[in-house]
C-alpha positions in Angstrom: -35.9 5.6 13.4 -33.4 6.2 16.0 -31.7 9.6 15.5 -28.8 10.0 17.9 -26.9 10.5 14.6 -24.1 12.0 12.7 -24.6 15.0 10.7 -24.2 15.7 7.1 -23.4 13.7 4.2 -25.2 16.7 3.0 -26.4 17.7 -0.1 -26.3 16.9 -3.6 -29.8 16.6 -2.2 -32.8 18.6 -3.3 -31.1 21.8 -2.3 -27.8 22.8 -0.8 -27.0 24.2 2.6 -26.0 27.9 2.8 -22.3 28.5 2.6 -20.9 30.8 5.0 -20.6 34.3 3.7 -18.1 35.7 6.1 -15.5 34.0 8.2 -14.9 35.2 11.8 -11.3 36.6 12.6 -10.1 33.3 14.1 -11.1 31.4 11.1 -9.8 33.9 8.6 -6.4 33.2 10.1 -6.8 29.6 9.5 -8.5 29.6 6.1 -8.8 33.0 4.3 -12.3 33.8 2.9 -12.5 32.8 -0.8 -9.3 30.8 -0.7 -9.4 27.2 0.6 -6.2 25.6 1.7 -4.4 23.8 -0.9 -5.3 20.1 -0.8 -5.2 17.2 -3.3 -8.3 16.7 -5.4 -11.1 14.9 -3.4 -12.7 11.6 -4.3 -15.6 11.6 -6.8 -18.8 12.6 -5.2 -21.0 10.4 -7.3 -23.7 8.6 -5.4 -23.2 5.6 -7.4 -20.5 4.7 -5.0 -23.2 4.1 -2.3 -24.7 1.3 -4.4 -21.7 -0.1 -6.3 -19.7 -3.0 -4.9 -16.2 -2.1 -3.8 -13.6 -2.6 -6.5 -10.3 -3.8 -5.0 -8.4 -4.4 -8.1 -6.4 -1.1 -7.8 -5.5 -2.0 -4.1 -3.2 -5.0 -5.2 0.5 -4.6 -5.4 2.9 -7.4 -6.5 4.9 -7.0 -3.3 1.9 -8.1 -1.3 2.3 -11.6 -2.8 5.1 -13.0 -0.5 4.7 -16.7 0.5 4.1 -18.1 3.8 4.0 -21.5 5.7 0.8 -22.7 7.4 1.3 -22.2 11.2 -1.9 -24.0 12.4 -1.9 -27.4 14.0 -3.9 -30.0 15.8 -2.6 -28.5 19.0 -4.6 -25.3 18.6 -6.9 -24.7 21.4 -10.6 -25.7 21.3 -12.9 -22.7 20.9 -15.3 -22.1 23.6 -19.1 -22.6 23.0 -20.5 -20.0 20.6 -16.9 -19.1 19.1 -15.4 -20.1 15.8 -11.6 -20.7 15.0 -9.7 -18.3 12.8 -6.4 -20.2 11.7 -3.0 -18.7 11.9 -2.0 -17.2 8.6 -1.3 -13.8 6.9 -4.0 -11.7 5.5 -4.2 -8.4 3.4 -5.3 -5.5 5.6 -6.7 -2.1 4.3 -8.1 -0.8 1.1 -6.9 1.6 -1.5 -10.2 1.8 -3.5 -12.3 4.8 -4.4 -14.5 3.8 -1.4 -11.7 3.9 1.1 -10.8 6.7 3.4 -7.2 7.7 3.9 -6.7 5.8 7.1 -7.3 2.6 5.3 -4.1 2.8 3.4 -1.7 1.4 2.5 -2.9 -2.2 2.0 -0.3 -4.4 3.8 0.3 -8.0 4.9 -0.3 -8.9 8.6 0.5 -12.4 10.1 -1.8 -13.4 12.9 -1.8 -16.3 15.3 -4.7 -18.6 15.8 -7.7 -17.2 17.7 -11.4 -17.9 18.3 -14.1 -15.2 17.9 -17.7 -15.2 18.9 -19.9 -16.3 16.0 -22.4 -13.6 16.9 -22.5 -10.2 18.4 -23.1 -10.2 22.1 -26.7 -10.0 22.9 -28.5 -7.4 25.0 -29.8 -9.9 27.4 -26.2 -11.4 28.0 -24.9 -8.0 28.8 -28.0 -7.1 30.9 -27.5 -10.4 32.9 -24.0 -9.8 33.5 -24.6 -6.2 34.6 -27.2 -7.3 37.0 -24.9 -9.9 38.5 -22.0 -7.4 38.8 -24.2 -4.7 40.2 -23.5 -2.4 37.3 -25.7 -0.1 35.3 -24.9 1.2 31.8 -22.2 3.9 31.7 -22.7 4.9 28.1 -24.6 8.1 27.5 -25.8 6.6 24.3 -27.1 3.5 26.1 -30.0 1.8 23.9 -30.3 -1.9 24.7 -29.9 -2.4 27.6 -31.3 1.0 28.3 -30.1 3.5 30.7 -31.7 1.6 33.5 -30.0 -1.7 32.5 -33.3 -3.1 31.1 -33.7 -5.0 27.8 -36.0 -3.6 25.3 -39.1 -5.6 24.9 -38.9 -8.5 22.5 -35.1 -7.7 21.7 -33.3 -9.8 24.3 -31.5 -11.6 21.5 -30.7 -8.6 19.4 -27.2 -7.2 20.0 -26.3 -5.0 22.8 -26.4 -1.5 21.4 -25.0 1.7 22.7 -22.6 0.2 25.1 -19.3 1.8 26.2 -15.9 0.5 25.2 -14.9 -0.2 28.8 -18.1 -2.2 29.3 -17.5 -4.3 26.4 -13.8 -4.9 27.5 -15.0 -5.8 31.0 -17.7 -8.2 29.7 -15.2 -10.1 27.4 -12.7 -10.4 30.4 -15.3 -11.8 32.6 -16.0 -14.5 30.0 -12.2 -15.4 29.8 -11.7 -13.5 26.6 -11.1 -9.9 25.4 -12.0 -7.6 22.6 -10.4 -8.6 19.2 -7.7 -6.4 17.9 -8.5 -4.5 14.8 -6.4 -6.9 12.7 -8.2 -9.9 14.2 -11.6 -8.4 13.4 -10.6 -7.6 9.8 -9.1 -11.0 9.2 -12.2 -12.7 10.5 -14.2 -10.6 8.0 -12.0 -10.7 5.1 -10.3 -14.1 5.4 -6.6 -15.1 5.4 -4.4 -15.8 2.4 -5.2 -19.4 2.6 -8.8 -18.8 1.6 -8.5 -17.9 -2.1 -6.2 -18.3 -5.1 -3.0 -20.1 -4.2 -3.1 -21.4 -0.6 0.7 -20.8 -0.2 0.7 -17.2 -0.9 -1.2 -13.9 -1.0 -3.3 -13.2 -4.1 -5.4 -10.4 -5.4 -8.4 -12.9 -4.7 -7.5 -12.5 -1.0 -8.8 -8.8 -1.1 -12.3 -9.9 -0.1 -14.5 -6.6 -0.1 -17.2 -7.8 2.1 -17.6 -10.6 4.8 -19.7 -12.6 2.4 -17.4 -11.9 -0.8 -17.5 -9.5 -3.7 -21.2 -8.7 -4.2 -22.6 -5.3 -3.1 -24.6 -5.4 0.1 -28.4 -6.2 0.0 -31.0 -6.5 2.8 -30.7 -10.3 2.6 -27.1 -10.3 3.7 -26.5 -7.0 5.7 -28.8 -5.0 8.0 -28.0 -1.6 6.9 -29.2 1.6 4.9 -29.5 1.3 1.3 -29.7 4.1 -1.1 -31.8 3.9 -4.2 -33.6 6.1 -6.8 -35.8 7.8 -4.3 -33.3 8.1 -1.5 -32.2 6.0 1.4 -34.2 3.1 2.8 -33.5 1.2 5.9 -33.5 -2.6 5.6 -35.1 -2.7 9.1 -36.1 0.0 11.6 -33.3 -1.2 14.1 -31.3 -4.2 14.8 -32.1 -7.9 14.0 -31.3 -10.9 16.2 -27.6 -11.8 16.5 -28.1 -15.0 14.6 -29.9 -13.5 11.7 -28.8 -13.2 8.0 -26.7 -16.5 7.6 -26.4 -15.7 4.0 -24.2 -12.8 4.9 -21.8 -14.9 7.0 -18.0 -14.2 6.8 -15.3 -16.6 5.5 -15.1 -18.5 8.8 -18.8 -18.5 9.6 -19.2 -15.4 11.7 -22.5 -13.6 11.4 -23.3 -10.0 11.0 -19.8 -8.7 10.5 -21.3 -6.2 8.2 -24.2 -4.2 9.6 -26.5 -4.7 12.5 -24.3 -2.8 15.0 -20.7 -1.3 14.9 -18.5 -3.4 17.0 -15.8 -2.2 19.3 -12.2 -3.5 19.0 -9.2 -3.4 21.3 -7.1 -0.8 19.4 -6.9 2.9 19.8 -7.7 4.7 16.7 -5.0 6.4 14.7 -5.2 7.7 11.2 -1.6 6.8 10.2 -1.1 3.5 11.9 -1.0 1.3 8.6 2.3 0.8 6.9 4.1 -1.9 4.8 6.3 -4.3 6.9 3.8 -4.1 9.9 4.8 -6.5 12.7 2.8 -9.8 13.4 -0.1 -9.7 15.9 -0.4 -5.8 15.9 -2.2 -4.4 18.8 -2.5 -0.6 17.8 -0.9 2.4 19.4 0.1 2.3 23.0 -1.5 5.6 24.1 -4.8 6.8 25.2 -7.3 7.8 22.6 -10.7 7.1 21.0 -11.4 3.4 20.1 -11.9 1.8 16.8 -15.3 0.7 15.6 -15.8 -1.8 12.7 -18.5 -3.3 10.6 -21.2 -0.7 10.2 -24.7 -0.6 11.7 -28.4 -0.8 10.8 -28.5 2.9 10.0 -25.3 3.2 7.9 -24.7 3.2 4.2 -23.5 0.2 2.1 -20.0 1.7 1.9 -19.7 1.1 5.6 -20.2 -2.8 5.2 -16.8 -3.0 3.7 -14.4 -5.1 5.6 -11.6 -2.5 5.6 -13.8 0.5 6.7 -12.6 2.1 9.8 -14.5 4.2 12.3 -14.1 5.5 15.8 -16.0 6.5 18.9 -15.3 10.2 18.7 -18.5 10.3 16.7 -21.9 10.6 18.6 -25.0 8.2 18.2 -23.0 5.2 16.7 -25.0 2.1 17.2 -22.0 0.3 19.2 -21.9 -3.4 20.1 -19.1 -6.0 20.3 -18.1 -9.7 20.1 -15.1 -11.3 22.1 -12.1 -13.3 21.0 -10.2 -16.1 22.8 -6.7 -17.6 22.7 -5.2 -15.1 20.4 -1.9 -13.5 21.2 -1.1 -9.9 22.1 2.7 -10.4 21.9 3.2 -8.2 19.1 4.7 -4.8 20.0 2.5 -1.7 20.0 2.4 0.2 16.7 5.0 3.0 16.9 3.3 6.2 15.9 2.8 9.7 17.5 -0.2 9.8 19.7 -3.1 11.9 18.2 -3.1 15.3 19.8 -6.6 16.8 20.1 -7.5 20.4 20.1 -10.8 22.3 20.6 -12.7 24.2 18.0 -15.3 26.7 19.6 -17.9 28.8 18.0 -21.8 29.2 17.7 -24.5 28.0 15.6 -27.4 30.4 14.7 -30.4 30.4 12.2 -30.3 32.4 9.0 -33.6 34.1 10.0 -32.4 35.0 13.6 -35.1 32.9 15.3 -34.4 30.5 18.2 -32.6 27.3 17.6 -35.1 24.7 19.0 -35.5 21.0 18.2 -34.6 17.6 19.4 -30.8 17.7 18.5 -28.2 19.9 17.0 -25.0 18.5 15.6 -21.7 20.0 14.6 -19.4 17.7 12.4 -16.0 17.8 11.1 -15.0 15.9 7.9 -11.4 15.5 6.6 -11.1 18.2 3.9 -9.2 15.9 1.7 -12.1 13.6 1.5 -14.5 16.2 0.3 -15.3 17.4 -3.1 -13.1 20.4 -3.7 -15.8 22.0 -5.8 -18.8 21.7 -3.3 -17.0 21.2 0.1 -19.2 18.1 0.5 -17.9 14.8 1.8 -17.7 11.9 -0.7 -20.6 9.4 -0.2 -19.9 7.1 2.7 -16.9 8.9 4.1 -16.7 8.9 8.0 -16.6 12.2 9.8 -13.5 12.9 11.9 -15.5 14.1 15.0 -19.0 15.3 16.0 -20.6 16.8 19.1 -24.3 17.0 19.9 -25.1 20.5 21.2 -27.4 20.8 24.3 -30.2 23.1 23.2 -31.1 26.1 25.3 -33.8 27.7 23.1 -31.7 30.8 22.5 -31.1 32.2 19.0 -27.2 31.4 19.3 -26.0 28.1 20.5 -22.2 27.7 21.4 -20.5 24.6 20.7 -17.1 23.0 21.4 -15.8 20.2 19.2 -12.5 18.3 19.7 -10.5 17.3 16.6 -7.0 16.0 15.8 -4.4 18.9 15.4 -2.7 19.3 12.2 -5.6 18.5 9.9 -7.9 20.5 7.6 -11.6 20.1 8.2 -14.9 20.9 6.6 -17.3 22.0 9.3 -21.0 21.5 9.1 -24.0 21.6 11.2 -27.6 20.2 11.2 -30.7 20.5 13.3 -33.3 17.8 14.0 -36.5 19.6 14.8 -38.5 16.4 14.9 -40.3 16.8 11.5 -38.4 14.2 9.5 -40.4 11.7 7.6 -39.9 9.3 4.7 -38.8 12.1 2.3 -36.7 14.1 4.7 -33.9 12.8 6.9 -34.7 13.9 10.6 -31.2 15.2 11.3 -31.6 18.0 8.7 -35.2 18.6 9.2 -34.7 22.0 11.0 -32.0 23.2 8.6 -28.3 22.7 7.8 -25.3 24.6 7.0 -21.5 24.4 6.5 -18.5 26.7 6.3 -17.5 27.8 2.8 -13.8 27.1 3.5 -11.9 24.5 5.1 -10.5 25.1 8.6 -6.8 24.3 9.0 -6.0 23.3 12.6 -2.6 24.0 14.0 -4.0 24.9 17.5 -7.2 25.8 19.1 -9.6 27.7 16.9 -12.3 30.1 18.2 -15.0 32.2 16.9 -16.4 29.7 14.2 -19.8 30.9 13.0 -22.2 28.4 11.5 -25.4 29.5 9.9 -28.5 27.2 9.6 -30.3 27.7 6.5 -33.7 26.2 5.7 -33.9 22.4 5.2 -33.3 21.0 1.8 -36.4 20.9 -0.5 -38.2 17.6 -0.7 -36.0 15.1 -2.3 -36.2 14.7 -6.2 -35.6 11.3 -7.7 -32.0 10.2 -7.8 -31.1 12.7 -5.1 -29.1 11.6 -2.0 -30.1 12.1 1.6 -29.0 15.2 3.4 -27.6 13.1 6.1 -27.2 9.4 7.2 -27.4 8.4 10.8 -24.5 6.6 12.2 -22.0 7.5 9.5 
């Protein structure tokens, strides 16, 4: 299994990572030892969330039901070959369910113009051929298919391009006469507009489609992802599937693999507070530099990431990132007016509990939003996205310095995991060399120095009903 991965959905798992006994001076100033910053109660940590379908009933509000008039017409452009139409209409964007992160709220109505979107993710062979024609080689440090040399993996030409950079995806779509979808366009194609369910002339609770295929929880027959069962996580497949696979999981307009296979880049810059009631038509996201939004989940991510409202971003290492293109849509909407996300740096070091050298394949340091963790254990709720992560280059020394960029103004749980190459069916590779996390959240008003993370021994072999210590990709 590919393990360029995210650290720690740690631990209700056969054993807990050691909590930090003493905070360094810089951290004490941010979060005093023994006294975590005040925060609202976190979401329930129950692993059942990883297997249960999302319930959007609590996300509905009466004010979302406003009527509308159909805007599509026979004059709508013809979609290019391989693309399917998405009609002009409003849709309900976001989620306020127990599965949802804070950046998915509030649920709000968005009106979009007609557009066409590729039925499938763009294939690795299509990207490789375009790169060869343009004299380009992959720019992403995470290039998988095509690989770093621009070669398609054997037998995987019709699998989705995986590990591409956002600029490569954007340039490819432009060369085909299209562009990347906006975040709103992607979510509408996956959820469906208000004309799809209930009364055709207004938005209804039925229009809050949880997954591209409907309301049922993900299975391997409809989404290529990682399931969690009584004995732990299980990949549907050891990697991607061809782009035209799993037609039973098609979205409301016929698009394939909008849940699973690879994460998909969209046009928008990610911002945690961009959603609001009364948002304009055809939104394009913030007009500022920043990380880009990823949607749809990947082959190595949990069922909760198959939800159409789930948001992710490319600040996270190891995401199986691909894309698809749109055509004929409009970008006439004004950019979302929000303050740009200001990033600051957290620095510190990772060491082993026994003082031995930190060696292995990969060391990860990860930040989770403290408000999305269990206040009693400090662990993130199942399926929650990290805010940021860095893969540390190992030197073989007993102490490994790290530097991690996070948005200023947040409160974060910081964790670490070491992949020493001994993972197997009963032990996720990313925590096979040990794991650890700080006992207290770090509240970030500016740069923070001197964070001390300790790697304890890896969790014991999983017991039945125990969750994985880590899930790659999310």
